[in-house]
N, C-alpha and C positions, 0 to 999 in steps of 0.2 A: 486493821484485817477487813477485808470487804465484808460487807453484810450479806445476809442470805439472799435479801432482794436484789442487790446488784449482782451476785453471781447468777442468779437466775435469769436476769435481764441481760446480762453478758453472753449466757449460754443461748438464750434465744436469739440475739443478735448475732451471733457466731453461726447458728443454725441457719437464720434467714440469708446471711451473706453466703454461705456455702450452698443452699438452695439456688441462689441468684447467680452465683458463678458456674455452677454444675452444668455442663454443656448439654444442650437440647438433644434429641433424638433427631437427626436431619435424614433417615433412611426413608426409602420409598420403592414404590415400583415404577416401571418406565412408562412414560406418557404413550399414548397410541403412536406417536410420531416414530419414537425410538423402538417400540415394539414392533412396528413395521419393518424398518430398518434393520433390525436383529433377524428377523425372520427371513428377510430377503437375502442377507448375509449368509445364513445357515443353509437355506435353499440352493443357493449358488456353489455351495461347497467350499467357501472362502475359509482356510485357516491360519492365515497370516495377516499381520496387520495391514490395514488398507485405507486408502485415503479415499472418502466418498465425497462425491459432488452431486448435490441435489439439483438437477436441471431444471425442475419446476421451479424451487426458488430462484436459482439463477436467471431463469426466463424473465422472472417478475422484477428482479434487481435491475437486469438491463433495460426493461421496459421503464422503470421509475427515472434511469438516466435520460433516456429518449424522450419521455414524457415530460420532463423538465426542460430539456433542451428545446421542445417544440413550443415553448412560450417565449423563446428568444430565438428567432430564426437566422440571425448572424452567426450563432454558435453551431460548431460542429463537435464530433466526438473523436477522441484519440484513446485507444486502448493501452493502458501499461502493461507490457507483457511480462515483466517480472513479477508482477502480482498474480498472474494466471499462467505459469511457465509450462505450457505444454501447447505445441503447434496446432492440435486438433482443438483444444479449448478456444486458443485465440481465434481460429477460424470460426468456431460456432459462434463466438460472441459477436465477431466482425458481422458475420452474416444477419444475425438477429437485429444488430444495431445498424444494420446498413452504412458499415463504414470500412475503408481500407486503411485508415490512419492507425499507425502504431508507435509507441514510444519504446524504445530499447535501450538498456543500459549494459549489455554484457555482448563482446565481440564474438562468441561463439553462437548466441542467439542470433545476432545480427547476420552471421553467414548462413546458418540454417534458415531465417526466414526468407534470405533473398532466394533460396532455392525453392522451398515448400509453397511459398507466397510471392511470386515474382511480380504481381502486380501492386503490391503493398506500398504505401506512402510512409516512410519511415523517418522519424525524428529522433535523434540520439538524446538521451536524457541526462547523460554527463559528458563532461570535456574527455574524450579519450586521449591517451597519450599517442604522440605521433607515431611511436612504434606500432601500436594497435592500427592506427589508420593504415599505415604502409602494409601491415599483415592482411588486412581487409583486402586490399587492392591486388595484393599477389595471388590471394586465394579464391578471389571471386570469379565466379564463371556463371554463365546463363543469361536469361532474359531479362532480369533486373537491371535497371540503368541508373547507376548512382548520380549520375549528372543531373537526372531529373526527378529521381524518386527519393534522394536520400539527403537529410539535412544534418551536418555535423554541428554540434553545440560547441562555441568559443566562448571563453570566460574572460580573457585578457588579450590586450594588444601583442603580448609576447608569443601566446600560444597561436593568435591570428597569424602572426610572422611566419611561425614554424609550419602552419599550415599551408600558407602561401609558397614559401620556399620547396616544399613537398610537390607541390602542385606544378609549380615551373620546372622542377626537376623530372618530372614524370608526364608533363604534357597532358595536364588533367584541368577540369575544371569542377571546383568545389562549391556546393551550396552552403553557405555558412549562415547559422542562426545564432544570434548573440544572446547569450545569458543576461539577465538582468537581475541585479540585488534588490527584490523589492522589502526587504525587511529580513530575511532568513539569515543573511549574513554569512553565507557559505562560499562567497565568491560570485562575480559576475559585475556588470557594468552598472552604474548609476548614470543619470543624464547630466554628464559632465564632459571635460575635455578627453578622457580616455575613450568615451564612447565616440564622440566625433573624430578622434583619431582612428579608432578601428572602422567606421563607416569610411572615411576617407581612404583608407588603405585597400577596402572592398573598391571603392569608386575608380581607384587608380589602376586596378588590375581586373578589368572585366573578361580577360581571356581566362584567368585562372580562378577567380572567387565571385560568387554570386550571392548577393544579399538576400536570404530566405525569410526573414523575420526575426522576432524576438519570443525569448521562452523567461517568465518570471515564475518561481514556485514560491507559494506562499504557505509552505507546510508549518512554520512557526505559529501560525494563527491557532492550530490544534494543540499546541505545547505549551500555552499561557493561559492564564485565568480567564474565563469568558468576558469580564468587564474589561480587561485589558485588550482582549481580542476585539470586541465590539469597537472601542477607540482606534485600533490598529487598521483595521479593514480600510476605512478611507485613505489612510496614509499609503497602504499598499497599492490601491488604485491611484493614488497621486503620483506614485514613484513610477508606475507602468506609463501613465498618461504623459509624464514629463519625457520619457523617452521617445513616445510616439511624436510629441511635440517637436522635439529636436529633430527627429528624422523628417517630418514633414517642413519644418522651417529651413532646414540647412542640406537637406540631401533628397529632395523630390525627385531627382532623377533615378533614385533607387527604388521608389515606390512603384510597385505594379499592383494588378488586381489580385494575384494569387499568393500574396504574403502571409506567413504564418505566425499570428499573434498568438501564442500559446501561454497558458497558465492554470492556475488552480491545481487540485487533487482530489480525491476521494472525499476528505471533510469539508471541502470549501467550493466545489464546483457549481453550488446552488446560490453563490454570492454573485454572480456575474449575470444575472437575468435582468437586470433593472434597464442597463442602457450599454450600447455598443462600447466595449473595450478591446476585450479580447476576440478573436475569430474562431477559437476553439478551446476547449477545456479537455484535461487528461484525468483519467480515473481507471482505477484496477482493483485496489483492494475492498472497496465498498461492493463489489459484486460478490465477494465470499463472505465479508462482514465477519473477521474474527473479533475476538472479545474485546481488543484494544480499540475497536472502532465502534464499541456502544456508546455513542455519543449522540447529543440532541439533533445535529444535522442530519443524521443517518436513521433516525429513529424508526422510519417506516422500511428501511432495509432488513432483509431477513439473511440469518446465518445460512450459508448454502454449503459449507465444506466441513467435515469432520473425520477425524481419525478413528477408526474402528480396530480395536485390538482383541483378539481371543483371551477367554480366561482359562488359564492352565490347570489351577488348582485352588481349592478354598480351605481354608484351615481357621482354627481359633484365634481371635484376634488378641492383642495386648502383650504377647509373649516377646520378651527381649533375651538377647543371648547373655547368659551369664548373671540374669536378673528375672530368672523364669517366676520366682516367688511374687512377682509384683504384678502378675497378669491378672488375678483375680481382683486387685485394687484398682488397676486401670480400666477394666471392663465395667466394674461397678461404678466408677467416677464418670467414665463417657461411653454412653451406649453405642456412640460410633465406632468404638473399637471393639465391638463384639465378635466380628468377623473379619478376616484378612483374605483377599484375593490376589493371587499372583498373576499378572498379564503376560502376554507373548513377549511384549517388550514396553518401552515407556521413555520416560526422561524427555519427551517432547516438548518444545515451547508452545504449550497448549494447555487448556483449561479442562478439567474432568467436568462432564456434562450430564451423564448418564450412566447408571441409574443414580437418582438423588442419594445424597449422603456419602458417596464415594469419594475417597480424598486419598492424596499421596500419603505415604507412610511416614510417622514422623522420625523414625529410624533411618 
C-alpha cells in the first residue's frame, strides 16, 4: 500500500504536470499595423472577405530584389506572374523593378498578357502541350510578336520534335529555351547526348526554331535540410555550367548576345551574385512572402499580402454539439477557448495572423 508521503508526492507531481501541460493564454490585442488595416477596411465600408496587398511593403520587397541584383550587373530580373496573378499588379511590379521580363505558366495568362502588355518579354515556365501552343497561335492577335518576344520551354527531344513539326506545318519560327535538370529531377536535359541532339535539331532547322537559352530551376534547395542544400548548391551550378560548356564547345554558331540563361527562384536568387553563370533570375513569391517562405534567405523580406474577413458574430467558446456539458471544463482547461468567433468565410490555405490567440476551431 502506498505511503502517505508517496501519495502526496504523486499528487504534487500530477499537479505540476497538469500545470505544465495546461495551455497558456495566447490572446492579445491588435498590433498598431493591424489596427490601422482594420480601421481602413471599416472606413472603406468593405463587408466581404478581401485580399489586402500592402504596397509599401511590396515596394520594399521589390527594392530588395533590385538592390541584390545591383551587386551583380550581369543579372536581370524576371517576374513570376503566377505568384502575383493580376495584370495590374504585374505591371506595378515591373515598372518599379524596371523590367519587362515575365515568366508565365498558364495559357490564359499568356493570352491576356500579350494583350495588356504587348511589349512584354515572356519565358514560358513549364513545357506546354502542343495543343496549348496551337491554341495560342489560333487565338493570339495584336502587336505582341511571338517570334521575338516569346520563349517556349522544351524539356525533351520528343517535345522539341513536336514543336518543330508544328512550326513547319504553320510556317512559324519558334524561340526555344531548353529546360535543364540541375537537381530538381522533374524533367529537363543534362549535359549529355540528349542535349546535344536537341541543340542539333535546332541548328538544323533555323527557319523554324531559334535557340533562346537555358532554364534551370533549383527549387529542391528549399525542400532539403540546410546542410544538404549547402553541399548541393555547387553541384547545381556545376550542372548548369556543364550545359553552357557543351553549348560553347559544340554549338558556338547558336551563341548570340541576347541568349537567356534563366534560373533560381524566390528562395535562391541570392545564390548567383558571386560570379557570372546565369543572365537572369526569376522570383515572385518573395514579393508577397507567405508564411511558408519564412526562411533564412528571405529574412529581410516582409509579408505583403493578407486575407481580411469580417467577423459575423461572437459566442461563448468550448461548446460542442451534443456535448454541451463539457464547455465549462474546456474553458477552464484552455483559456484560448473562452470565446468563439464566426467569420464571413474561411478554410483558406493561410495561417491566422491577427489578433493574437485566434485559431481555427478544433471541431
